[in-house]
N, CA, C, O and the ligand as a Tripos MOL2 file, in Angstrom:
@<TRIPOS>MOLECULE
protein
  281   279    71     0     0
PROTEIN
NO_CHARGES

@<TRIPOS>ATOM
      1 N           0.8490   -1.2010    0.0000 N.3       1 MET1
      2 CA          0.0000    0.0000    0.0000 C.3       1 MET1
      3 C           0.8770    1.2400    0.0000 C.2       1 MET1
      4 O           1.7740    1.3880    0.8300 O.2       1 MET1
      5 N           0.6110    2.0920   -0.9080 N.am      2 PHE2
      6 CA          1.3950    3.3160   -1.0330 C.3       2 PHE2
      7 C           0.9610    4.3330    0.0110 C.2       2 PHE2
      8 O          -0.2090    4.7060    0.0870 O.2       2 PHE2
      9 N           1.8990    4.7640    0.7940 N.am      3 GLU3
     10 CA          1.5810    5.7160    1.8540 C.3       3 GLU3
     11 C           2.0190    7.1160    1.4450 C.2       3 GLU3
     12 O           3.1880    7.3540    1.1440 O.2       3 GLU3
     13 N           1.0940    8.0050    1.4390 N.am      4 TYR4
     14 CA          1.4260    9.3700    1.0250 C.3       4 TYR4
     15 C           1.6840   10.2380    2.2450 C.2       4 TYR4
     16 O           0.7580   10.5960    2.9720 O.2       4 TYR4
     17 N           2.9210   10.5680    2.4580 N.am      5 LEU5
     18 CA          3.2700   11.4300    3.5810 C.3       5 LEU5
     19 C           4.0980   12.6130    3.0680 C.2       5 LEU5
     20 O           5.2950   12.4830    2.8140 O.2       5 LEU5
     21 N           3.4610   13.7310    2.9270 N.am      6 PRO6
     22 CA          4.2200   14.8940    2.4600 C.3       6 PRO6
     23 C           5.2770   15.2870    3.4930 C.2       6 PRO6
     24 O           5.0310   15.2430    4.6980 O.2       6 PRO6
     25 N           6.4380   15.6660    3.0080 N.am      7 GLU7
     26 CA          7.5280   15.9860    3.9340 C.3       7 GLU7
     27 C           7.2480   17.2430    4.7490 C.2       7 GLU7
     28 O           7.6780   17.3700    5.8950 O.2       7 GLU7
     29 N           6.5320   18.1490    4.1430 N.am      8 ARG8
     30 CA          6.1580   19.3540    4.8840 C.3       8 ARG8
     31 C           4.7630   19.7820    4.4530 C.2       8 ARG8
     32 O           4.3830   19.6240    3.2930 O.2       8 ARG8
     33 N           4.0150   20.3170    5.3860 N.am      9 PRO9
     34 CA          2.6560   20.7310    5.0450 C.3       9 PRO9
     35 C           2.6690   21.8900    4.0580 C.2       9 PRO9
     36 O           3.5600   22.7390    4.0680 O.2       9 PRO9
     37 N           1.6630   21.8950    3.2180 N.am     10 LEU10
     38 CA          1.5440   22.9930    2.2590 C.3      10 LEU10
     39 C           1.1340   24.2590    2.9890 C.2      10 LEU10
     40 O           0.1090   24.3000    3.6700 O.2      10 LEU10
     41 N           1.9290   25.2650    2.8390 N.am     11 GLU11
     42 CA          1.5940   26.5260    3.4880 C.3      11 GLU11
     43 C           1.4910   27.6290    2.4510 C.2      11 GLU11
     44 O           2.3160   27.7230    1.5420 O.2      11 GLU11
     45 N           0.4850   28.4480    2.5940 N.am     12 PRO12
     46 CA          0.3760   29.5660    1.6540 C.3      12 PRO12
     47 C           1.5340   30.5250    1.8590 C.2      12 PRO12
     48 O           2.0100   30.6920    2.9820 O.2      12 PRO12
     49 N           1.9850   31.1460    0.8020 N.am     13 PRO13
     50 CA          3.1240   32.0560    0.9310 C.3      13 PRO13
     51 C           2.8180   33.2410    1.8510 C.2      13 PRO13
     52 O           3.6900   33.7390    2.5640 O.2      13 PRO13
     53 N           1.5760   33.6690    1.8160 N.am     14 GLU14
     54 CA          1.1830   34.7910    2.6690 C.3      14 GLU14
     55 C           0.5400   34.2560    3.9370 C.2      14 GLU14
     56 O          -0.5810   33.7480    3.9030 O.2      14 GLU14
     57 N           1.2400   34.3690    5.0490 N.am     15 GLU15
     58 CA          0.7300   33.7900    6.2890 C.3      15 GLU15
     59 C           0.0840   34.8120    7.2020 C.2      15 GLU15
     60 O          -0.4740   34.4710    8.2450 O.2      15 GLU15
     61 N           0.1660   36.0550    6.8000 N.am     16 LYS16
     62 CA         -0.3880   37.0970    7.6600 C.3      16 LYS16
     63 C          -1.9000   37.1410    7.5090 C.2      16 LYS16
     64 O          -2.4050   37.2800    6.3950 O.2      16 LYS16
     65 N          -2.6260   37.0260    8.6070 N.am     17 PRO17
     66 CA         -4.0750   37.1240    8.5040 C.3      17 PRO17
     67 C          -4.4920   38.5230    8.0570 C.2      17 PRO17
     68 O          -3.9100   39.5220    8.4800 O.2      17 PRO17
     69 N          -5.4980   38.5800    7.2040 N.am     18 ILE18
     70 CA         -5.9590   39.8820    6.7210 C.3      18 ILE18
     71 C          -7.0980   40.4070    7.5740 C.2      18 ILE18
     72 O          -7.4300   41.5910    7.5310 O.2      18 ILE18
     73 N          -7.6930   39.5100    8.3510 N.am     19 ALA19
     74 CA         -8.7960   39.9270    9.2140 C.3      19 ALA19
     75 C          -9.0090   38.8690   10.2800 C.2      19 ALA19
     76 O          -8.3570   37.8250   10.2750 O.2      19 ALA19
     77 N          -9.9100   39.1440   11.1750 N.am     20 TYR20
     78 CA        -10.2360   38.1840   12.2190 C.3      20 TYR20
     79 C         -11.7360   37.9170   12.2110 C.2      20 TYR20
     80 O         -12.5490   38.8100   11.9730 O.2      20 TYR20
     81 N         -12.0660   36.6910   12.4720 N.am     21 CYS21
     82 CA        -13.4600   36.2810   12.5070 C.3      21 CYS21
     83 C         -14.1610   36.9850   13.6670 C.2      21 CYS21
     84 O         -13.6640   36.9850   14.7930 O.2      21 CYS21
     85 N         -15.2980   37.5750   13.3890 N.am     22 ASP22
     86 CA        -16.0290   38.2910   14.4320 C.3      22 ASP22
     87 C         -16.7460   37.3420   15.3760 C.2      22 ASP22
     88 O         -17.2600   37.7580   16.4140 O.2      22 ASP22
     89 N         -16.7800   36.0750   15.0180 N.am     23 TYR23
     90 CA        -17.4370   35.1340   15.9220 C.3      23 TYR23
     91 C         -16.4380   34.4600   16.8540 C.2      23 TYR23
     92 O         -16.5870   34.5100   18.0750 O.2      23 TYR23
     93 N         -15.4190   33.8290   16.2750 N.am     24 CYS24
     94 CA        -14.4740   33.0780   17.1110 C.3      24 CYS24
     95 C         -13.1780   33.8350   17.3500 C.2      24 CYS24
     96 O         -12.3640   33.4340   18.1820 O.2      24 CYS24
     97 N         -12.9840   34.9350   16.6190 N.am     25 GLY25
     98 CA        -11.7610   35.7100   16.8050 C.3      25 GLY25
     99 C         -10.5600   35.1000   16.0990 C.2      25 GLY25
    100 O          -9.4380   35.5910   16.2220 O.2      25 GLY25
    101 N         -10.8030   34.0360   15.3670 N.am     26 GLY26
    102 CA         -9.7230   33.3570   14.6470 C.3      26 GLY26
    103 C          -9.2670   34.1370   13.4290 C.2      26 GLY26
    104 O          -9.9520   35.0380   12.9460 O.2      26 GLY26
    105 N          -8.1010   33.7660   12.9530 N.am     27 GLU27
    106 CA         -7.5240   34.4760   11.8220 C.3      27 GLU27
    107 C          -8.2150   34.1330   10.5110 C.2      27 GLU27
    108 O          -8.6490   33.0030   10.2900 O.2      27 GLU27
    109 N          -8.3030   35.1300    9.6590 N.am     28 ILE28
    110 CA         -8.8540   34.9370    8.3200 C.3      28 ILE28
    111 C          -7.7530   35.2890    7.3270 C.2      28 ILE28
    112 O          -7.1660   36.3690    7.3890 O.2      28 ILE28
    113 N          -7.4840   34.3680    6.4170 N.am     29 TYR29
    114 CA         -6.4260   34.5610    5.4480 C.3      29 TYR29
    115 C          -7.0030   34.9060    4.0810 C.2      29 TYR29
    116 O          -8.1630   34.6320    3.7740 O.2      29 TYR29
    117 N          -6.1550   35.5090    3.2890 N.am     30 GLU30
    118 CA         -6.5640   35.8800    1.9440 C.3      30 GLU30
    119 C          -7.0030   34.6390    1.1700 C.2      30 GLU30
    120 O          -6.3600   33.5910    1.2390 O.2      30 GLU30
    121 N          -8.0900   34.7700    0.4450 N.am     31 GLY31
    122 CA         -8.5590   33.6580   -0.3620 C.3      31 GLY31
    123 C          -9.4910   32.7200    0.3710 C.2      31 GLY31
    124 O         -10.0990   31.8380   -0.2360 O.2      31 GLY31
    125 N          -9.6070   32.9080    1.6800 N.am     32 GLU32
    126 CA        -10.4820   32.0590    2.4700 C.3      32 GLU32
    127 C         -11.9430   32.4510    2.2270 C.2      32 GLU32
    128 O         -12.2490   33.6200    1.9890 O.2      32 GLU32
    129 N         -12.8170   31.4830    2.2880 N.am     33 THR33
    130 CA        -14.2340   31.7750    2.1200 C.3      33 THR33
    131 C         -14.8140   32.2360    3.4460 C.2      33 THR33
    132 O         -14.7720   31.5160    4.4440 O.2      33 THR33
    133 N         -15.3550   33.4450    3.4420 N.am     34 VAL34
    134 CA        -15.9580   33.9710    4.6600 C.3      34 VAL34
    135 C         -17.3130   34.5870    4.3190 C.2      34 VAL34
    136 O         -17.6110   34.8580    3.1550 O.2      34 VAL34
    137 N         -18.1000   34.7950    5.3160 N.am     35 TYR35
    138 CA        -19.3600   35.5030    5.1490 C.3      35 TYR35
    139 C         -19.1910   36.9150    5.6930 C.2      35 TYR35
    140 O         -18.6750   37.1140    6.7930 O.2      35 TYR35
    141 N         -19.6300   37.8830    4.9140 N.am     36 ASN36
    142 CA        -19.5980   39.2670    5.3570 C.3      36 ASN36
    143 C         -21.0240   39.6540    5.7180 C.2      36 ASN36
    144 O         -21.8440   39.9460    4.8470 O.2      36 ASN36
    145 N         -21.3040   39.6510    7.0100 N.am     37 ILE37
    146 CA        -22.6620   39.9060    7.4810 C.3      37 ILE37
    147 C         -22.6800   41.2290    8.2210 C.2      37 ILE37
    148 O         -22.1270   41.3440    9.3150 O.2      37 ILE37
    149 N         -23.3110   42.2210    7.6310 N.am     38 ASP38
    150 CA        -23.3400   43.5630    8.2090 C.3      38 ASP38
    151 C         -21.9340   44.0450    8.5740 C.2      38 ASP38
    152 O         -21.7350   44.6680    9.6170 O.2      38 ASP38
    153 N         -20.9850   43.7570    7.7240 N.am     39 GLY39
    154 CA        -19.6150   44.2070    7.9630 C.3      39 GLY39
    155 C         -18.8210   43.3020    8.8810 C.2      39 GLY39
    156 O         -17.6380   43.5510    9.1130 O.2      39 GLY39
    157 N         -19.4310   42.2740    9.4020 N.am     40 GLN40
    158 CA        -18.7200   41.3240   10.2470 C.3      40 GLN40
    159 C         -18.2600   40.1530    9.3910 C.2      40 GLN40
    160 O         -19.0390   39.5860    8.6250 O.2      40 GLN40
    161 N         -17.0170   39.8070    9.5270 N.am     41 LEU41
    162 CA        -16.4930   38.6790    8.7640 C.3      41 LEU41
    163 C         -16.5890   37.4220    9.6020 C.2      41 LEU41
    164 O         -16.1150   37.3720   10.7370 O.2      41 LEU41
    165 N         -17.1960   36.4300    9.0360 N.am     42 ILE42
    166 CA        -17.4430   35.1830    9.7570 C.3      42 ILE42
    167 C         -16.9150   34.0120    8.9420 C.2      42 ILE42
    168 O         -17.1990   33.8960    7.7500 O.2      42 ILE42
    169 N         -16.1560   33.1570    9.5830 N.am     43 HIS43
    170 CA        -15.6970   31.9360    8.9300 C.3      43 HIS43
    171 C         -16.8890   31.1490    8.3960 C.2      43 HIS43
    172 O         -17.9860   31.1770    8.9550 O.2      43 HIS43
    173 N         -16.6360   30.4500    7.2990 N.am     44 GLU44
    174 CA        -17.6710   29.5610    6.7800 C.3      44 GLU44
    175 C         -18.0860   28.5650    7.8670 C.2      44 GLU44
    176 O         -19.2690   28.2710    8.0350 O.2      44 GLU44
    177 N         -17.1110   28.0600    8.5870 N.am     45 ASP45
    178 CA        -17.3830   27.0550    9.6180 C.3      45 ASP45
    179 C         -18.0970   27.6250   10.8380 C.2      45 ASP45
    180 O         -18.7280   26.8910   11.5990 O.2      45 ASP45
    181 N         -17.9920   28.9420   11.0180 N.am     46 CYS46
    182 CA        -18.5960   29.5620   12.1960 C.3      46 CYS46
    183 C         -20.0140   30.0390   11.9090 C.2      46 CYS46
    184 O         -20.7330   30.4630   12.8130 O.2      46 CYS46
    185 N         -20.4050   29.9660   10.6450 N.am     47 LEU47
    186 CA        -21.6840   30.5610   10.2650 C.3      47 LEU47
    187 C         -22.8540   29.9860   11.0460 C.2      47 LEU47
    188 O         -23.7470   30.7150   11.4780 O.2      47 LEU47
    189 N         -22.8400   28.6800   11.2210 N.am     48 HIS48
    190 CA        -23.9710   28.0710   11.9060 C.3      48 HIS48
    191 C         -24.1350   28.6320   13.3190 C.2      48 HIS48
    192 O         -25.2270   29.0320   13.7240 O.2      48 HIS48
    193 N         -23.0320   28.6510   14.0510 N.am     49 ASP49
    194 CA        -23.0950   29.1520   15.4240 C.3      49 ASP49
    195 C         -23.4100   30.6440   15.4410 C.2      49 ASP49
    196 O         -24.1580   31.1290   16.2900 O.2      49 ASP49
    197 N         -22.8220   31.3580   14.4860 N.am     50 PHE50
    198 CA        -23.0670   32.7910   14.4100 C.3      50 PHE50
    199 C         -24.5420   33.0470   14.1080 C.2      50 PHE50
    200 O         -25.1790   33.8800   14.7520 O.2      50 PHE50
    201 N         -25.0690   32.3390   13.1430 N.am     51 ALA51
    202 CA        -26.4580   32.5250   12.7440 C.3      51 ALA51
    203 C         -27.3970   32.1880   13.8940 C.2      51 ALA51
    204 O         -28.4350   32.8270   14.0690 O.2      51 ALA51
    205 N         -27.0300   31.1980   14.6600 N.am     52 ASP52
    206 CA        -27.8250   30.8050   15.8100 C.3      52 ASP52
    207 C         -27.9720   31.9800   16.7800 C.2      52 ASP52
    208 O         -29.0530   32.2340   17.3110 O.2      52 ASP52
    209 N         -26.8740   32.6830   16.9960 N.am     53 ASP53
    210 CA        -26.8770   33.8700   17.8450 C.3      53 ASP53
    211 C         -27.6260   35.0190   17.1810 C.2      53 ASP53
    212 O         -28.4740   35.6790   17.7820 O.2      53 ASP53
    213 N         -27.2730   35.2260   15.9170 N.am     54 TYR54
    214 CA        -27.7520   36.3870   15.1710 C.3      54 TYR54
    215 C         -29.2690   36.3640   15.0450 C.2      54 TYR54
    216 O         -29.9300   37.3990   15.1320 O.2      54 TYR54
    217 N         -29.8000   35.1910   14.8450 N.am     55 PHE55
    218 CA        -31.2470   35.0700   14.6290 C.3      55 PHE55
    219 C         -31.9590   34.5320   15.8620 C.2      55 PHE55
    220 O         -33.0390   33.9510   15.7540 O.2      55 PHE55
    221 N         -31.3550   34.7240   17.0390 N.am     56 LYS56
    222 CA        -31.9560   34.1270   18.2290 C.3      56 LYS56
    223 C         -33.3450   34.6910   18.5160 C.2      56 LYS56
    224 O         -34.1910   34.0210   19.1090 O.2      56 LYS56
    225 N         -33.5670   35.9430   18.0820 N.am     57 ASP57
    226 CA        -34.8820   36.5370   18.2890 C.3      57 ASP57
    227 C         -35.9490   35.8970   17.4020 C.2      57 ASP57
    228 O         -37.1440   35.9810   17.6830 O.2      57 ASP57
    229 N         -35.4980   35.2640   16.3410 N.am     58 CYS58
    230 CA        -36.4390   34.6060   15.4270 C.3      58 CYS58
    231 C         -36.7050   33.1700   15.8500 C.2      58 CYS58
    232 O         -37.5570   32.4820   15.2890 O.2      58 CYS58
    233 N         -35.9550   32.7410   16.8490 N.am     59 LYS59
    234 CA        -36.0340   31.3470   17.2420 C.3      59 LYS59
    235 C         -37.2520   31.1160   18.1200 C.2      59 LYS59
    236 O         -37.5090   31.8850   19.0460 O.2      59 LYS59
    237 N         -37.9850   30.0840   17.8390 N.am     60 GLU60
    238 CA        -39.1250   29.7420   18.6730 C.3      60 GLU60
    239 C         -39.4240   28.2660   18.5350 C.2      60 GLU60
    240 O         -38.9180   27.5760   17.6490 O.2      60 GLU60
    241 N         -40.2390   27.8240   19.4160 N.am     61 GLU61
    242 CA        -40.6340   26.4320   19.3650 C.3      61 GLU61
    243 C         -41.7040   26.2750   18.2950 C.2      61 GLU61
    244 O         -42.6420   27.0690   18.2280 O.2      61 GLU61
    245 N         -41.5660   25.2680   17.4730 N.am     62 ALA62
    246 CA        -42.5460   25.0470   16.4230 C.3      62 ALA62
    247 C         -43.8770   24.6540   17.0430 C.2      62 ALA62
    248 O         -43.9480   23.7870   17.9140 O.2      62 ALA62
    249 N         -44.9120   25.3010   16.5820 N.am     63 VAL63
    250 CA        -46.2330   25.0410   17.1140 C.3      63 VAL63
    251 C         -47.1250   24.5260   15.9980 C.2      63 VAL63
    252 O         -47.0750   25.0200   14.8720 O.2      63 VAL63
    253 N         -47.9050   23.5730   16.3030 N.am     64 SER64
    254 CA        -48.8340   23.0660   15.2940 C.3      64 SER64
    255 C         -50.0900   23.9320   15.2850 C.2      64 SER64
    256 O         -50.9160   23.8770   16.1960 O.2      64 SER64
    257 N         -50.2040   24.7260   14.2350 N.am     65 TYR65
    258 CA        -51.3630   25.6040   14.1620 C.3      65 TYR65
    259 C         -52.6260   24.8420   13.7920 C.2      65 TYR65
    260 O         -53.7380   25.3430   13.9580 O.2      65 TYR65
    261 N         -52.4460   23.6430   13.2950 N.am     66 ALA66
    262 CA        -53.5930   22.8350   12.8880 C.3      66 ALA66
    263 C         -54.5500   22.6100   14.0650 C.2      66 ALA66
    264 O         -55.7650   22.5100   13.8960 O.2      66 ALA66
    265 N         -53.9590   22.5350   15.2600 N.am     67 GLU67
    266 CA        -54.7870   22.2690   16.4240 C.3      67 GLU67
    267 C         -55.7710   23.4130   16.7000 C.2      67 GLU67
    268 O         -56.8350   23.2000   17.2810 O.2      67 GLU67
    269 N         -55.4070   24.6110   16.2840 N.am     68 ALA68
    270 CA        -56.2510   25.7740   16.5370 C.3      68 ALA68
    271 C         -57.5640   25.6840   15.7740 C.2      68 ALA68
    272 O         -58.5460   26.3320   16.1350 O.2      68 ALA68
    273 N         -57.5770   24.8900   14.7340 N.am     69 TYR69
    274 CA        -58.7930   24.8030   13.9260 C.3      69 TYR69
    275 C         -59.7220   23.6910   14.3740 C.2      69 TYR69
    276 O         -60.7780   23.4820   13.7770 O.2      69 TYR69
    277 N         -59.3420   22.9890   15.4020 N.am     70 CYS70
    278 CA        -60.1750   21.8710   15.8510 C.3      70 CYS70
    279 C         -61.4490   22.3950   16.5350 C.2      70 CYS70
    280 O         -62.2790   21.6040   16.9830 O.2      70 CYS70
    281 ZN        -14.5320   31.8610   13.0980 Zn       71 ZN71
@<TRIPOS>BOND
     1     1     2 1
     2     2     3 1
     3     3     4 2
     4     3     5 am
     5     5     6 1
     6     6     7 1
     7     7     8 2
     8     7     9 am
     9     9    10 1
    10    10    11 1
    11    11    12 2
    12    11    13 am
    13    13    14 1
    14    14    15 1
    15    15    16 2
    16    15    17 am
    17    17    18 1
    18    18    19 1
    19    19    20 2
    20    19    21 am
    21    21    22 1
    22    22    23 1
    23    23    24 2
    24    23    25 am
    25    25    26 1
    26    26    27 1
    27    27    28 2
    28    27    29 am
    29    29    30 1
    30    30    31 1
    31    31    32 2
    32    31    33 am
    33    33    34 1
    34    34    35 1
    35    35    36 2
    36    35    37 am
    37    37    38 1
    38    38    39 1
    39    39    40 2
    40    39    41 am
    41    41    42 1
    42    42    43 1
    43    43    44 2
    44    43    45 am
    45    45    46 1
    46    46    47 1
    47    47    48 2
    48    47    49 am
    49    49    50 1
    50    50    51 1
    51    51    52 2
    52    51    53 am
    53    53    54 1
    54    54    55 1
    55    55    56 2
    56    55    57 am
    57    57    58 1
    58    58    59 1
    59    59    60 2
    60    59    61 am
    61    61    62 1
    62    62    63 1
    63    63    64 2
    64    63    65 am
    65    65    66 1
    66    66    67 1
    67    67    68 2
    68    67    69 am
    69    69    70 1
    70    70    71 1
    71    71    72 2
    72    71    73 am
    73    73    74 1
    74    74    75 1
    75    75    76 2
    76    75    77 am
    77    77    78 1
    78    78    79 1
    79    79    80 2
    80    79    81 am
    81    81    82 1
    82    82    83 1
    83    83    84 2
    84    83    85 am
    85    85    86 1
    86    86    87 1
    87    87    88 2
    88    87    89 am
    89    89    90 1
    90    90    91 1
    91    91    92 2
    92    91    93 am
    93    93    94 1
    94    94    95 1
    95    95    96 2
    96    95    97 am
    97    97    98 1
    98    98    99 1
    99    99   100 2
   100    99   101 am
   101   101   102 1
   102   102   103 1
   103   103   104 2
   104   103   105 am
   105   105   106 1
   106   106   107 1
   107   107   108 2
   108   107   109 am
   109   109   110 1
   110   110   111 1
   111   111   112 2
   112   111   113 am
   113   113   114 1
   114   114   115 1
   115   115   116 2
   116   115   117 am
   117   117   118 1
   118   118   119 1
   119   119   120 2
   120   119   121 am
   121   121   122 1
   122   122   123 1
   123   123   124 2
   124   123   125 am
   125   125   126 1
   126   126   127 1
   127   127   128 2
   128   127   129 am
   129   129   130 1
   130   130   131 1
   131   131   132 2
   132   131   133 am
   133   133   134 1
   134   134   135 1
   135   135   136 2
   136   135   137 am
   137   137   138 1
   138   138   139 1
   139   139   140 2
   140   139   141 am
   141   141   142 1
   142   142   143 1
   143   143   144 2
   144   143   145 am
   145   145   146 1
   146   146   147 1
   147   147   148 2
   148   147   149 am
   149   149   150 1
   150   150   151 1
   151   151   152 2
   152   151   153 am
   153   153   154 1
   154   154   155 1
   155   155   156 2
   156   155   157 am
   157   157   158 1
   158   158   159 1
   159   159   160 2
   160   159   161 am
   161   161   162 1
   162   162   163 1
   163   163   164 2
   164   163   165 am
   165   165   166 1
   166   166   167 1
   167   167   168 2
   168   167   169 am
   169   169   170 1
   170   170   171 1
   171   171   172 2
   172   171   173 am
   173   173   174 1
   174   174   175 1
   175   175   176 2
   176   175   177 am
   177   177   178 1
   178   178   179 1
   179   179   180 2
   180   179   181 am
   181   181   182 1
   182   182   183 1
   183   183   184 2
   184   183   185 am
   185   185   186 1
   186   186   187 1
   187   187   188 2
   188   187   189 am
   189   189   190 1
   190   190   191 1
   191   191   192 2
   192   191   193 am
   193   193   194 1
   194   194   195 1
   195   195   196 2
   196   195   197 am
   197   197   198 1
   198   198   199 1
   199   199   200 2
   200   199   201 am
   201   201   202 1
   202   202   203 1
   203   203   204 2
   204   203   205 am
   205   205   206 1
   206   206   207 1
   207   207   208 2
   208   207   209 am
   209   209   210 1
   210   210   211 1
   211   211   212 2
   212   211   213 am
   213   213   214 1
   214   214   215 1
   215   215   216 2
   216   215   217 am
   217   217   218 1
   218   218   219 1
   219   219   220 2
   220   219   221 am
   221   221   222 1
   222   222   223 1
   223   223   224 2
   224   223   225 am
   225   225   226 1
   226   226   227 1
   227   227   228 2
   228   227   229 am
   229   229   230 1
   230   230   231 1
   231   231   232 2
   232   231   233 am
   233   233   234 1
   234   234   235 1
   235   235   236 2
   236   235   237 am
   237   237   238 1
   238   238   239 1
   239   239   240 2
   240   239   241 am
   241   241   242 1
   242   242   243 1
   243   243   244 2
   244   243   245 am
   245   245   246 1
   246   246   247 1
   247   247   248 2
   248   247   249 am
   249   249   250 1
   250   250   251 1
   251   251   252 2
   252   251   253 am
   253   253   254 1
   254   254   255 1
   255   255   256 2
   256   255   257 am
   257   257   258 1
   258   258   259 1
   259   259   260 2
   260   259   261 am
   261   261   262 1
   262   262   263 1
   263   263   264 2
   264   263   265 am
   265   265   266 1
   266   266   267 1
   267   267   268 2
   268   267   269 am
   269   269   270 1
   270   270   271 1
   271   271   272 2
   272   271   273 am
   273   273   274 1
   274   274   275 1
   275   275   276 2
   276   275   277 am
   277   277   278 1
   278   278   279 1
   279   279   280 2
@<TRIPOS>SUBSTRUCTURE
     1 MET1         2 RESIDUE 1 A MET
     2 PHE2         6 RESIDUE 1 A PHE
     3 GLU3        10 RESIDUE 1 A GLU
     4 TYR4        14 RESIDUE 1 A TYR
     5 LEU5        18 RESIDUE 1 A LEU
     6 PRO6        22 RESIDUE 1 A PRO
     7 GLU7        26 RESIDUE 1 A GLU
     8 ARG8        30 RESIDUE 1 A ARG
     9 PRO9        34 RESIDUE 1 A PRO
    10 LEU10       38 RESIDUE 1 A LEU
    11 GLU11       42 RESIDUE 1 A GLU
    12 PRO12       46 RESIDUE 1 A PRO
    13 PRO13       50 RESIDUE 1 A PRO
    14 GLU14       54 RESIDUE 1 A GLU
    15 GLU15       58 RESIDUE 1 A GLU
    16 LYS16       62 RESIDUE 1 A LYS
    17 PRO17       66 RESIDUE 1 A PRO
    18 ILE18       70 RESIDUE 1 A ILE
    19 ALA19       74 RESIDUE 1 A ALA
    20 TYR20       78 RESIDUE 1 A TYR
    21 CYS21       82 RESIDUE 1 A CYS
    22 ASP22       86 RESIDUE 1 A ASP
    23 TYR23       90 RESIDUE 1 A TYR
    24 CYS24       94 RESIDUE 1 A CYS
    25 GLY25       98 RESIDUE 1 A GLY
    26 GLY26      102 RESIDUE 1 A GLY
    27 GLU27      106 RESIDUE 1 A GLU
    28 ILE28      110 RESIDUE 1 A ILE
    29 TYR29      114 RESIDUE 1 A TYR
    30 GLU30      118 RESIDUE 1 A GLU
    31 GLY31      122 RESIDUE 1 A GLY
    32 GLU32      126 RESIDUE 1 A GLU
    33 THR33      130 RESIDUE 1 A THR
    34 VAL34      134 RESIDUE 1 A VAL
    35 TYR35      138 RESIDUE 1 A TYR
    36 ASN36      142 RESIDUE 1 A ASN
    37 ILE37      146 RESIDUE 1 A ILE
    38 ASP38      150 RESIDUE 1 A ASP
    39 GLY39      154 RESIDUE 1 A GLY
    40 GLN40      158 RESIDUE 1 A GLN
    41 LEU41      162 RESIDUE 1 A LEU
    42 ILE42      166 RESIDUE 1 A ILE
    43 HIS43      170 RESIDUE 1 A HIS
    44 GLU44      174 RESIDUE 1 A GLU
    45 ASP45      178 RESIDUE 1 A ASP
    46 CYS46      182 RESIDUE 1 A CYS
    47 LEU47      186 RESIDUE 1 A LEU
    48 HIS48      190 RESIDUE 1 A HIS
    49 ASP49      194 RESIDUE 1 A ASP
    50 PHE50      198 RESIDUE 1 A PHE
    51 ALA51      202 RESIDUE 1 A ALA
    52 ASP52      206 RESIDUE 1 A ASP
    53 ASP53      210 RESIDUE 1 A ASP
    54 TYR54      214 RESIDUE 1 A TYR
    55 PHE55      218 RESIDUE 1 A PHE
    56 LYS56      222 RESIDUE 1 A LYS
    57 ASP57      226 RESIDUE 1 A ASP
    58 CYS58      230 RESIDUE 1 A CYS
    59 LYS59      234 RESIDUE 1 A LYS
    60 GLU60      238 RESIDUE 1 A GLU
    61 GLU61      242 RESIDUE 1 A GLU
    62 ALA62      246 RESIDUE 1 A ALA
    63 VAL63      250 RESIDUE 1 A VAL
    64 SER64      254 RESIDUE 1 A SER
    65 TYR65      258 RESIDUE 1 A TYR
    66 ALA66      262 RESIDUE 1 A ALA
    67 GLU67      266 RESIDUE 1 A GLU
    68 ALA68      270 RESIDUE 1 A ALA
    69 TYR69      274 RESIDUE 1 A TYR
    70 CYS70      278 RESIDUE 1 A CYS
    71 ZN71       281 GROUP 0 **** ****
């Protein structure tokens, strides 16, 4: 079985973060996919947690309205 072990990890030439994630505070590098929400930069991976916070006022327990017509 051929084992692929790169001698060194691939690193982008530009290592300086261009911004920081407004959710986790982590570094954002050039070329990375981020969400720009009202001027806040959010990692793609952080979007779910961020959205959970951001839309917390919209969050509610699902109610069956069908019962109201009984
Ligand atoms: Zn993040």
